[in-house]
C-alpha positions as CSV (number, residue, x, y, z in Angstrom):
1,M,-5.6,-1.7,-19.6
2,I,-3.8,-1.9,-16.4
3,Q,-3.9,-0.5,-13.4
4,L,-2.0,-0.2,-9.8
5,I,-3.7,-2.6,-7.1
6,L,-2.7,-2.5,-2.7
7,G,-3.0,-4.9,-0.8
8,V,-3.2,-2.9,2.3
9,C,-3.9,-3.9,5.9
10,L,-4.9,-1.8,8.7
11,L,-2.0,-1.1,11.3
12,S,-4.2,-1.5,14.4
13,D,-5.4,-4.7,13.5
14,P,-3.3,-6.1,10.8
15,N,-6.2,-8.8,9.9
16,V,-8.3,-6.5,8.4
17,C,-6.6,-6.3,4.9
18,K,-8.4,-5.3,1.5
19,D,-7.1,-4.4,-1.8
20,V,-7.4,-1.0,-3.0
21,P,-7.6,-0.3,-6.7
22,L,-5.5,3.0,-8.0
23,N,-6.4,4.1,-11.3
24,I,-3.4,6.4,-12.3
25,S,-3.8,6.2,-16.4
26,D,-6.1,5.1,-18.9
27,T,-2.8,4.3,-21.0
28,M,-0.6,2.9,-18.6
29,T,1.3,-0.3,-19.7
30,P,2.5,-3.2,-17.8
31,M,5.9,-1.5,-17.7
32,Q,4.6,1.9,-16.4
33,C,2.3,0.3,-13.7
34,L,5.5,-1.3,-12.3
35,L,7.1,1.7,-12.2
36,S,5.3,4.1,-11.1
37,S,4.0,1.3,-8.3
38,Q,6.4,2.6,-5.3
39,T,5.6,6.0,-5.8
40,E,2.0,5.8,-6.0
41,A,1.9,3.1,-2.8
42,A,3.2,6.0,-1.1
43,K,1.5,9.2,-2.4
44,W,-1.0,6.4,-1.0
45,K,0.2,5.7,1.9
46,D,0.1,9.2,3.0
47,E,-3.4,10.4,3.1
48,N,-4.0,6.9,4.8
49,K,-1.8,7.1,7.8
50,D,-4.4,4.0,9.3
51,W,-3.0,1.4,6.6
52,R,0.3,-0.3,5.6
53,V,1.1,-1.7,2.2
54,A,1.4,-5.1,2.2
55,R,1.3,-5.7,-1.6
56,I,2.0,-4.3,-4.5
57,T,0.5,-5.4,-7.9
58,C,-0.8,-4.7,-11.9
59,G,-4.0,-6.4,-12.7
60,R,-6.7,-5.7,-15.6
61,L,-8.6,-2.5,-15.2
62,G,-11.7,-3.2,-13.8
63,R,-10.6,-6.5,-12.2
64,Y,-11.2,-4.9,-8.6
65,A,-14.0,-3.0,-7.3
66,R,-13.1,0.0,-5.5
67,I,-14.0,-0.2,-2.0
């Protein structure tokens, strides 16, 4: 199982960064994760105006804690 992980940083303080795991689908393949990554990152950014997306990766489901 794969999940999308966004590395995000605060716009007001670029030194404050965190990983944000997004569980889009329980049956996502690595290729599907890569293909949907920019769209999902843009949706997340629209809902979180104080943050910027610095990195987008795909990883094993459950590897990152939700913050």
